[in-house]
BAFI-3210 file (N, C-alpha, C; in Angstrom, 3 decimals, decimal comma, padded with zeros to 6 digits):
// residues 176
n [1|2|3|4|5|6|7|8|9|10|11|12|13|14|15|16|17|18|19|20|21|22|23|24|25|26|27|28|29|30|31|32|33|34|35|36|37|38|39|40|41|42|43|44|45|46|47|48|49|50|51|52|53|54|55|56|57|58|59|60|61|62|63|64|65|66|67|68|69|70|71|72|73|74|75|76|77|78|79|80|81|82|83|84|85|86|87|88|89|90|91|92|93|94|95|96|97|98|99|100|101|102|103|104|105|106|107|108|109|110|111|112|113|114|115|116|117|118|119|120|121|122|123|124|125|126|127|128|129|130|131|132|133|134|135|136|137|138|139|140|141|142|143|144|145|146|147|148|149|150|151|152|153|154|155|156|157|158|159|160|161|162|163|164|165|166|167|168|169|170|171|172|173|174|175|176]
n.u [000,537|-001,190|-003,665|-007,133|-007,594|-008,175|-006,224|-006,661|-009,374|-010,243|-011,839|-014,332|-013,395|-010,362|-009,081|-006,562|-004,506|-002,050|000,966|002,632|005,661|008,280|011,747|013,693|015,156|013,570|013,515|011,887|010,305|010,527|009,502|010,493|008,773|008,566|007,069|006,830|007,636|008,140|009,662|012,761|014,532|015,779|014,240|011,785|010,814|008,351|005,747|004,920|002,304|-000,864|-003,392|-006,813|-008,823|-011,822|-014,576|-013,122|-012,157|-010,201|-008,427|-008,155|-007,027|-004,564|-003,404|-003,241|-001,570|000,800|001,580|001,845|003,844|006,042|006,247|005,736|003,688|001,980|000,470|-002,261|-002,487|-003,849|-005,556|-003,635|-003,223|-005,115|-004,961|-005,712|-005,730|-005,874|-007,910|-006,654|-006,920|-007,044|-004,373|-002,220|000,161|-000,396|-002,665|-004,079|-005,642|-007,825|-009,683|-008,271|-007,993|-005,763|-005,093|-003,238|-002,009|-000,935|001,598|003,451|006,585|009,029|010,078|013,439|014,614|013,194|012,567|012,552|010,728|010,518|007,937|007,829|007,958|004,738|004,266|005,783|008,538|007,726|008,403|009,372|007,049|008,067|011,404|013,310|014,035|014,313|015,380|014,467|015,780|014,674|016,002|016,736|014,387|013,829|015,750|015,070|012,346|009,422|008,326|005,665|005,235|007,292|006,414|003,931|004,822|006,230|004,080|002,610|004,308|004,253|001,517|001,426|003,127|001,716|-000,739|-002,997|-005,097|-004,312|-005,281|-004,637|-003,818|-002,520|-000,125|000,077|-000,906|-004,300|-006,108|-008,695]
n.v [012,041|009,184|009,788|010,501|009,640|010,741|011,379|012,760|012,569|009,703|006,860|004,679|002,065|000,973|-000,142|-002,096|-002,953|-005,220|-006,542|-009,633|-009,992|-011,646|-012,391|-014,501|-015,968|-016,203|-014,100|-011,376|-008,532|-005,404|-002,166|001,146|003,425|007,004|008,354|007,267|008,241|007,538|005,292|003,618|004,314|002,137|000,006|000,202|-001,041|-002,482|-004,564|-004,062|-001,835|-000,377|001,935|001,342|003,130|005,112|002,968|001,095|-002,124|-004,491|-006,089|-004,662|-002,384|-003,390|-004,129|-001,569|-000,213|-001,783|-001,276|001,588|001,874|000,430|000,459|-001,787|-003,940|-006,519|-009,791|-010,294|-012,559|-015,036|-014,502|-014,301|-013,534|-012,174|-009,504|-008,113|-004,923|-003,192|-000,345|002,882|005,322|008,935|010,984|013,088|012,784|011,985|011,504|009,130|006,069|004,360|001,280|-001,429|-003,530|-005,511|-006,871|-009,309|-010,147|-012,517|-011,784|-013,117|-014,111|-011,766|-010,853|-011,454|-009,439|-007,182|-003,742|-001,853|000,892|003,438|005,648|009,084|012,237|013,721|016,435|019,739|020,310|018,412|015,523|012,249|009,498|006,957|005,901|003,969|000,604|-002,912|-006,331|-008,822|-011,438|-014,274|-014,073|-011,418|-010,032|-009,471|-007,568|-005,398|-004,842|-003,947|-005,959|-007,025|-006,699|-008,242|-010,727|-010,843|-011,010|-013,437|-015,187|-014,760|-015,864|-018,499|-019,080|-018,878|-021,029|-023,177|-023,115|-021,787|-019,615|-017,233|-016,015|-013,170|-011,210|-008,256|-009,348|-011,725|-015,132|-016,018|-018,108|-020,443]
n.w [035,629|036,539|035,139|035,126|037,643|040,789|043,350|045,692|046,100|046,158|044,530|046,076|045,902|044,669|041,651|040,229|037,480|036,636|035,156|034,703|033,415|031,891|031,189|028,939|030,719|032,902|034,637|036,272|034,939|036,385|037,437|038,499|040,321|040,675|042,503|045,035|047,993|050,587|050,804|050,475|047,520|046,094|046,890|045,752|043,493|041,332|039,914|036,465|035,760|036,848|038,041|037,216|034,925|035,261|035,154|033,699|032,726|034,546|033,041|030,639|031,732|032,618|030,134|028,907|030,732|030,633|028,002|028,128|030,111|029,260|026,518|025,101|023,205|024,075|024,020|026,172|028,782|030,977|034,161|037,100|039,803|042,497|044,551|047,558|049,000|051,946|052,881|053,785|056,144|055,747|057,035|059,081|057,788|055,206|052,351|052,580|051,372|049,141|049,554|047,829|044,924|043,282|040,211|038,750|035,661|033,188|031,005|029,627|028,052|027,304|024,083|022,990|021,448|022,056|022,787|025,632|026,684|028,832|030,027|028,994|030,815|031,397|031,105|030,689|032,759|034,610|036,618|035,537|035,683|036,061|036,621|036,157|035,144|035,738|035,426|037,569|039,537|041,484|043,962|043,890|044,291|047,018|047,645|046,062|046,119|048,020|050,767|050,510|047,772|046,645|047,538|046,184|043,540|043,594|044,117|041,799|039,870|040,771|040,351|037,571|036,826|037,868|036,720|037,918|039,948|042,357|045,495|047,375|050,309|050,697|049,649|051,042|051,208|050,972|052,888|052,690]
ca.u [000,588|-002,484|-004,781|-008,421|-007,639|-007,944|-005,713|-007,234|-010,751|-010,238|-013,101|-014,431|-012,561|-009,380|-008,760|-005,285|-004,160|-000,605|001,400|003,838|006,443|009,582|012,649|013,876|015,770|012,593|013,597|010,673|010,468|009,994|009,733|010,620|008,038|009,210|006,137|006,877|008,639|008,353|010,384|014,084|014,371|016,188|013,249|010,501|010,456|007,077|005,280|004,387|000,854|-001,366|-004,822|-007,803|-009,589|-013,232|-015,307|-012,210|-011,958|-008,822|-007,620|-007,847|-006,096|-003,249|-002,884|-002,898|-000,421|001,989|001,966|002,295|005,030|007,172|006,260|005,535|002,325|002,072|-000,842|-002,635|-002,839|-004,871|-005,430|-002,764|-003,320|-005,960|-004,352|-006,507|-004,973|-006,826|-007,990|-005,853|-007,556|-006,152|-003,716|-001,372|001,296|-000,766|-004,094|-004,716|-005,912|-009,048|-009,556|-007,837|-007,802|-004,813|-005,224|-002,007|-002,240|000,264|001,940|004,400|008,021|009,356|011,019|014,822|014,975|012,267|013,133|011,681|010,743|009,765|007,214|008,389|007,063|003,570|004,260|007,046|008,943|007,297|009,273|008,747|006,376|009,002|012,748|014,237|013,491|015,313|014,888|014,806|015,776|013,944|016,753|016,764|013,107|013,898|016,626|014,569|010,897|008,859|008,027|004,372|005,362|008,104|005,530|002,951|005,525|006,480|002,809|002,239|005,116|003,689|000,235|001,733|003,706|000,751|-002,006|-004,028|-005,255|-004,002|-005,873|-003,728|-004,145|-001,240|000,972|000,011|-001,894|-005,568|-006,513|-010,132]
ca.v [010,824|008,617|010,548|009,879|009,160|011,857|010,788|013,482|012,091|008,400|006,121|003,806|000,894|001,217|-001,346|-002,011|-004,013|-005,364|-007,613|-010,415|-010,107|-012,219|-012,610|-015,921|-016,610|-016,244|-012,901|-010,564|-007,105|-004,529|-000,744|001,942|004,684|008,128|008,989|006,647|009,022|007,009|004,030|003,749|004,126|000,812|-000,998|000,662|-001,711|-003,183|-005,056|-003,077|-001,736|000,804|002,104|001,322|004,360|004,935|001,951|000,293|-003,503|-004,677|-006,630|-003,542|-001,511|-004,029|-003,964|-000,159|000,128|-002,446|-000,502|002,921|001,865|-000,276|000,605|-003,113|-004,410|-007,969|-010,400|-010,498|-013,928|-015,260|-013,946|-015,074|-013,140|-011,085|-009,087|-007,073|-003,979|-002,482|001,119|003,577|006,625|010,102|011,379|014,277|012,482|011,663|011,517|007,824|005,384|003,558|-000,163|-001,731|-004,879|-005,552|-008,074|-009,557|-010,993|-013,069|-011,224|-014,017|-013,845|-010,644|-011,263|-011,055|-008,212|-006,101|-002,539|-001,326|002,359|004,025|006,835|010,419|013,065|014,146|017,880|020,443|020,494|017,310|014,359|011,065|008,607|005,855|006,349|002,870|-000,751|-003,977|-007,699|-009,327|-012,860|-014,535|-013,529|-009,958|-009,440|-008,945|-006,393|-004,297|-004,658|-004,052|-007,356|-007,436|-006,778|-009,424|-011,880|-010,849|-011,485|-014,874|-015,895|-014,686|-016,876|-019,786|-019,249|-019,152|-022,372|-024,195|-022,865|-021,521|-018,231|-017,134|-014,878|-012,637|-010,010|-007,540|-010,248|-012,982|-016,071|-016,099|-019,501|-020,589]
ca.w [036,411|036,902|034,571|035,361|039,020|041,699|044,581|046,826|046,244|045,485|044,512|047,243|045,660|043,627|040,880|039,539|036,538|036,538|034,278|034,948|032,190|032,204|030,062|028,633|031,887|033,992|035,487|036,200|034,652|037,423|037,178|039,719|040,281|041,355|043,428|046,362|048,714|051,935|050,679|049,874|046,064|045,607|047,303|045,207|042,243|041,330|038,620|035,528|035,890|037,535|038,311|036,140|034,766|035,617|034,382|032,884|033,159|035,002|031,946|029,746|032,466|032,574|028,763|028,702|031,563|030,083|026,821|028,539|030,958|028,642|025,070|024,513|022,981|024,228|024,238|027,567|029,126|031,996|035,499|037,974|041,209|042,997|045,819|048,229|049,827|052,800|052,857|054,790|056,302|055,667|058,287|058,952|056,913|053,831|052,021|052,720|050,110|049,091|049,462|046,477|044,406|042,194|039,392|038,004|034,497|032,564|029,695|028,990|027,935|026,422|023,038|023,266|020,728|022,423|023,385|026,678|026,660|029,937|029,560|029,220|031,635|030,624|030,876|030,870|034,139|035,462|036,723|034,945|036,638|036,271|036,254|035,904|035,149|035,818|035,465|038,895|039,849|042,726|045,094|043,771|044,692|048,383|047,680|045,248|046,256|049,351|051,049|049,944|046,312|046,364|047,717|045,080|042,344|043,773|043,954|040,380|039,188|041,182|039,659|036,164|036,706|038,293|036,015|038,915|040,359|043,772|046,193|048,389|051,074|050,770|049,335|051,800|050,716|051,688|053,024|052,969]
c.u [-000,821|-003,648|-006,072|-008,568|-007,269|-007,523|-006,263|-008,673|-010,884|-011,612|-013,149|-013,606|-011,649|-009,041|-007,438|-005,084|-002,649|-000,267|002,643|004,496|007,808|010,445|012,858|014,546|014,825|012,669|012,381|011,020|009,780|010,389|009,783|009,868|008,765|008,332|006,096|007,992|008,953|009,107|011,725|013,985|014,757|015,221|011,863|010,045|009,162|006,775|004,824|002,874|000,436|-002,873|-005,671|-008,488|-011,044|-013,919|-014,427|-012,041|-010,489|-007,911|-007,217|-006,860|-004,682|-002,624|-002,408|-001,629|000,871|002,487|002,538|003,637|006,239|007,319|006,036|004,048|002,398|000,679|-001,080|-003,034|-003,856|-004,550|-004,591|-003,041|-004,384|-005,394|-005,124|-005,591|-005,984|-006,786|-007,109|-006,464|-006,551|-005,563|-002,925|-000,228|000,910|-002,262|-004,812|-004,910|-007,200|-008,704|-009,190|-007,753|-006,866|-004,904|-003,953|-002,313|-000,912|000,466|003,092|005,845|008,250|010,328|012,420|015,210|014,072|013,021|012,118|011,863|009,874|009,081|007,951|007,452|005,921|003,542|005,622|007,331|008,517|008,361|008,595|008,086|007,278|010,389|013,728|013,463|014,644|014,613|015,394|014,741|014,965|014,682|016,813|015,480|013,201|014,750|015,998|013,079|010,520|008,388|006,732|004,442|006,206|007,250|004,501|003,594|005,783|005,191|002,343|003,034|004,620|002,393|000,452|002,191|002,687|-000,631|-003,173|-004,161|-005,069|-004,647|-004,956|-004,374|-002,812|-000,056|000,941|-001,151|-003,136|-005,980|-007,985|-010,414]
c.v [010,413|009,463|009,786|009,354|010,328|011,300|011,490|013,048|010,731|007,762|005,189|002,528|001,207|-000,116|-001,114|-003,203|-004,057|-006,544|-008,310|-010,618|-010,641|-012,287|-014,113|-016,694|-016,675|-015,076|-012,023|-009,113|-006,302|-003,100|000,001|003,259|005,768|008,738|008,334|007,308|008,474|005,684|004,315|003,443|002,743|-000,297|-000,660|-000,104|-002,499|-003,735|-003,894|-003,036|-000,489|000,780|001,979|002,684|004,087|003,992|001,105|-001,093|-003,694|-005,238|-005,550|-002,588|-002,089|-003,886|-002,541|000,207|-000,538|-001,670|000,861|002,880|001,174|-000,014|-000,724|-003,409|-005,931|-008,546|-010,660|-011,947|-013,960|-014,570|-014,880|-014,814|-012,069|-010,743|-007,903|-006,240|-003,164|-000,976|001,670|004,964|007,769|010,416|012,650|014,045|012,151|011,572|010,188|007,178|004,576|002,077|-000,500|-003,210|-004,779|-006,908|-008,203|-010,544|-011,408|-012,445|-011,979|-013,554|-012,740|-011,144|-010,690|-009,739|-007,017|-004,949|-002,000|000,175|002,858|005,294|008,130|011,186|013,605|015,636|018,494|020,626|019,379|016,223|013,187|010,225|007,431|006,323|005,217|001,553|-001,717|-005,322|-008,309|-010,852|-013,046|-013,960|-012,004|-009,276|-008,791|-007,678|-005,177|-004,019|-004,617|-005,496|-007,819|-007,553|-007,988|-010,686|-011,969|-011,417|-012,991|-015,683|-015,860|-015,721|-018,283|-020,079|-019,549|-020,593|-023,472|-024,015|-022,714|-020,020|-018,199|-015,873|-014,471|-011,483|-009,348|-008,495|-011,584|-013,836|-016,074|-017,565|-019,554|-021,924]
c.w [036,785|036,406|034,797|036,773|039,920|043,046|045,819|047,110|045,560|045,475|045,726|047,115|044,475|042,968|040,151|038,631|036,393|035,639|034,781|033,592|032,590|030,953|029,891|029,775|033,082|034,949|035,226|035,904|035,752|037,100|038,507|039,564|041,081|042,436|044,808|047,158|050,098|051,945|050,022|048,373|045,544|046,023|046,778|043,972|042,398|039,947|037,755|035,713|036,625|037,668|037,050|036,099|035,131|034,631|033,473|033,513|033,519|033,911|030,954|030,410|032,417|031,182|028,520|029,468|031,060|028,874|027,226|029,262|030,342|027,150|024,357|024,356|022,960|024,425|025,730|027,762|030,251|033,312|036,358|039,459|041,385|044,370|046,385|049,121|050,614|052,586|053,976|054,945|056,149|057,043|058,054|057,978|055,476|053,635|052,250|051,362|050,248|049,159|048,017|046,179|043,221|041,511|038,558|036,895|033,881|031,182|029,046|029,006|026,913|025,359|023,301|022,597|021,073|023,082|024,391|026,735|027,808|029,448|029,893|030,151|030,787|030,343|031,137|032,358|035,085|035,498|036,026|036,039|037,018|035,870|035,957|035,819|035,299|035,788|036,768|038,958|041,130|043,932|045,056|044,200|046,065|048,479|047,005|045,362|047,732|049,531|050,400|048,425|045,918|046,492|046,603|043,814|042,443|043,561|042,493|039,572|039,524|040,418|038,177|036,000|037,000|037,688|036,981|039,108|041,871|044,336|047,340|049,147|051,389|050,647|050,044|051,301|051,608|051,706|053,356|053,573]
res [x|x|x|x|x|x|x|x|x|x|x|x|x|x|x|x|x|x|x|x|x|x|x|x|x|x|x|x|x|x|x|x|x|x|x|x|x|x|x|x|x|x|x|x|x|x|x|x|x|x|x|x|x|x|x|x|x|x|x|x|x|x|x|x|x|x|x|x|x|x|x|x|x|x|x|x|x|x|x|x|x|x|x|x|x|x|x|x|x|x|x|x|x|x|x|x|x|x|x|x|x|x|x|x|x|x|x|x|x|x|x|x|x|x|x|x|x|x|x|x|x|x|x|x|x|x|x|x|x|x|x|x|x|x|x|x|x|x|x|x|x|x|x|x|x|x|x|x|x|x|x|x|x|x|x|x|x|x|x|x|x|x|x|x|x|x|x|x|x|x|x|x|x|x|x|x]
***
């Protein structure tokens, strides 16, 4: 899980590359990670994507993660969203996290005949990083995603439809 990223000693800034992938009905592909233990499993769904490796460009990270997490090789489109997530200091309940920037890129519409393949566990006895995927309607976002992720997805769809880039802070629009 997250090769090239040491969660115990995170870099000062964490970069994430994510992809907005939709089906022909406009539903968003979301995956459920198994490593989120503090959230109800049915509310853990998120955009496909993950951490950039050391010195990896966010666009390359998004391409790699889309391929690793779905088995799909799709053309990367333009940047839709930049979402800043504040740092969280370590505590008795967890290691904390570095300041993060998540870049959501447009990967378009998944072909109707595409087969989605979640990654297998990387080693013997390990749990898979992802255990389920689903296509979410706009109303399904609230039932299956944390609020900030549902908002990030909505803004990504808005940015796609309006050919713009949206700046967010934990899912909320940044006004200048």
